[in-house]
C-alpha positions as CSV (number, residue, x, y, z in Angstrom):
1,M,-1.3,-13.7,-23.6
2,A,-1.5,-15.1,-20.1
3,K,-4.1,-14.0,-17.6
4,I,-2.7,-12.9,-14.2
5,E,-5.2,-13.1,-11.4
6,T,-5.0,-10.2,-8.9
7,V,-6.4,-9.8,-5.4
8,D,-8.8,-7.0,-5.0
9,A,-7.1,-4.8,-2.4
10,L,-10.2,-2.7,-1.9
11,A,-12.3,-5.7,-0.9
12,A,-9.5,-7.4,1.0
13,G,-8.4,-4.3,2.9
14,C,-4.8,-5.0,2.1
15,R,-1.9,-2.8,0.9
16,G,-3.9,0.4,1.6
17,G,-7.4,-0.6,0.7
18,G,-9.0,-0.3,4.2
19,G,-8.9,3.4,4.9
20,D,-10.6,6.4,3.3
21,L,-9.7,6.6,-0.3
22,Y,-8.6,9.7,-2.3
23,A,-7.6,10.2,-5.9
24,Y,-4.2,11.9,-6.0
25,R,-2.8,13.3,-9.3
26,V,1.0,13.1,-9.6
27,R,2.6,15.2,-12.4
28,G,6.2,14.3,-13.0
29,T,8.6,14.6,-15.8
30,G,9.0,10.9,-16.3
31,R,5.6,9.6,-15.2
32,S,2.2,11.3,-14.5
33,A,-0.9,9.6,-13.3
34,V,-3.8,9.5,-10.9
35,V,-3.2,7.1,-8.0
36,L,-5.4,6.0,-5.1
37,W,-4.2,7.1,-1.7
38,S,-5.5,5.6,1.4
39,G,-5.6,7.2,4.9
40,G,-4.4,4.9,7.6
41,V,-6.9,3.2,9.8
42,G,-6.3,3.7,13.5
43,D,-2.5,3.8,14.1
44,E,-1.7,2.5,10.6
45,P,0.2,5.0,8.4
46,D,-1.1,6.4,5.1
47,R,-0.1,4.7,1.9
48,V,-0.6,4.6,-1.8
49,L,-2.8,1.7,-2.8
50,A,-1.0,-1.2,-4.3
51,L,-2.3,-4.5,-5.8
52,P,-0.6,-7.8,-5.6
53,V,0.0,-9.2,-9.1
54,A,1.8,-12.5,-9.6
55,G,3.6,-12.1,-6.2
56,R,4.6,-8.4,-6.8
57,L,2.9,-5.2,-5.7
58,H,1.7,-2.8,-8.5
59,V,0.3,0.6,-8.2
60,P,-3.0,1.0,-10.0
61,V,-2.8,4.2,-12.1
62,F,-5.5,6.2,-14.0
63,V,-5.5,8.9,-16.6
64,T,-8.4,10.7,-15.0
65,V,-10.0,11.1,-11.6
66,R,-13.3,9.8,-13.1
67,Q,-11.6,6.5,-14.1
68,A,-10.3,6.1,-10.5
69,R,-13.8,6.9,-9.1
70,V,-15.4,4.3,-11.4
71,Y,-12.8,1.7,-10.4
72,V,-13.4,2.3,-6.7
73,S,-17.2,2.4,-7.1
74,R,-17.3,-0.9,-8.9
75,R,-15.7,-2.4,-5.8
76,G,-18.4,-1.0,-3.4
77,R,-16.3,2.0,-2.2
78,R,-16.2,5.7,-2.9
79,L,-13.6,8.4,-3.0
80,L,-13.9,10.7,0.0
81,A,-13.3,13.8,-2.1
82,T,-14.8,14.5,-5.5
83,E,-11.6,16.3,-6.8
84,A,-8.0,15.2,-6.6
85,D,-5.1,17.1,-5.0
86,T,-2.1,17.4,-7.3
87,L,1.5,16.8,-6.6
88,E,3.6,19.0,-9.0
89,L,6.5,16.5,-8.9
90,A,8.1,18.1,-12.0
91,R,8.9,21.2,-10.0
92,V,10.6,19.1,-7.4
93,Q,12.5,17.1,-10.1
94,H,13.8,20.3,-11.6
95,W,15.1,21.4,-8.2
96,V,16.8,18.0,-7.6
97,E,18.5,18.3,-11.0
98,D,20.1,21.7,-10.1
99,P,19.6,22.5,-6.4
100,M,22.4,25.1,-6.4
101,R,20.7,27.3,-9.0
102,R,17.1,26.7,-8.2
103,E,15.2,27.6,-5.0
104,A,13.6,24.6,-3.3
105,P,9.8,24.7,-3.8
106,P,8.6,24.2,-0.2
107,G,5.0,23.2,-0.8
108,A,5.7,20.8,-3.7
109,L,8.7,19.4,-1.8
110,L,6.7,18.7,1.3
111,D,4.0,17.0,-0.8
112,A,6.6,15.0,-2.6
113,W,8.3,13.8,0.6
114,N,4.9,12.6,2.0
115,F,4.0,11.0,-1.3
116,I,7.3,9.2,-1.5
117,E,7.0,7.7,2.0
118,D,3.4,6.7,1.3
119,L,4.4,5.1,-2.0
120,A,7.2,3.2,-0.4
121,R,4.8,1.9,2.3
122,G,2.3,0.8,-0.3
123,L,4.9,-1.1,-2.3
124,D,6.7,-2.5,0.8
125,A,9.7,-0.7,-0.7
126,A,11.1,1.4,2.2
127,H,14.4,-0.3,1.5
128,R,14.6,1.7,-1.7
129,L,14.7,4.9,0.2
130,P,17.6,6.1,2.4
131,Q,17.4,5.3,6.1
132,Q,15.9,8.4,7.8
133,G,17.3,9.7,11.0
134,A,17.7,12.9,13.0
135,V,19.0,14.9,10.1
136,H,15.9,14.0,8.1
137,N,13.7,14.9,11.0
138,S,15.3,18.3,11.4
139,A,15.1,19.0,7.6
140,Y,11.5,17.9,7.6
141,E,10.6,20.2,10.5
142,K,12.2,23.1,8.7
143,L,10.5,22.2,5.4
144,F,7.1,21.9,7.2
145,A,7.7,25.4,8.6
146,G,8.6,26.7,5.1
147,E,12.2,27.3,6.1
148,C,14.2,25.4,3.4
149,A,16.7,28.3,3.4
150,A,17.6,27.3,7.0
151,W,18.7,23.8,6.0
152,T,22.3,23.0,6.8
153,P,24.4,21.5,4.0
154,V,24.0,18.0,5.5
155,E,20.2,18.5,5.7
156,R,20.0,19.7,2.1
157,G,22.0,16.7,1.0
158,A,19.8,14.3,3.0
159,V,16.7,15.8,1.4
160,L,18.2,15.6,-2.1
161,E,19.1,11.9,-1.6
162,L,15.7,11.0,-0.3
163,I,13.8,12.9,-3.0
164,A,16.0,11.5,-5.8
165,A,15.5,8.0,-4.5
166,G,11.7,8.6,-4.2
167,V,11.4,10.0,-7.7
168,E,13.3,6.9,-9.0
169,L,10.9,4.7,-7.1
170,W,7.9,6.4,-8.6
171,N,9.3,6.3,-12.1
172,S,10.3,2.6,-11.9
173,C,7.6,1.1,-9.7
174,P,5.3,-1.5,-11.4
175,V,1.9,-0.1,-12.3
176,I,-1.4,-1.4,-13.6
177,V,-2.9,1.1,-16.0
178,K,-6.7,1.4,-15.6
179,P,-6.9,-1.9,-13.7
180,C,-9.9,-4.3,-13.6
181,S,-10.2,-7.5,-11.6
182,S,-7.6,-9.2,-13.7
183,V,-4.8,-8.1,-16.0
184,E,-3.7,-9.4,-19.4
185,A,0.0,-9.8,-19.6
């Protein structure tokens, strides 16, 4: 087994390590884990924490919030909240699988949209999501207001495409399970 050195993003302040840190539980049908989410500093956007490993960004994932807390604590930081918010991604995935027969879950869908954008930023993977424009902005505003039923067919299609691509990103992104300062490969 080869040892792969990693850069400590929490200490270096890169890829999301500089802002306030939160544990965020994601429960999906393909992958479930606790991730570290970082609020943007100043004008910087929020992002999911990612660590560079052998030239590629990986998301550190944990089974429990306690594991995430210990990981952050050992790097001289702390989680801002003691509990983790939960994204019920499975509800969103079920809707994406059959949007004509299922009602869009507005709260989970809004959380998923925000998570997907923050995950893509953390991984420098915005190219894996559809280019967002006016249709997405209009759909997001309606979603934010809890008015998914008011989506036009074009808006609904744009949301489905974005969420499907984001779920694929989450399910396929490289992860480090319960990371330490180096990883065995």
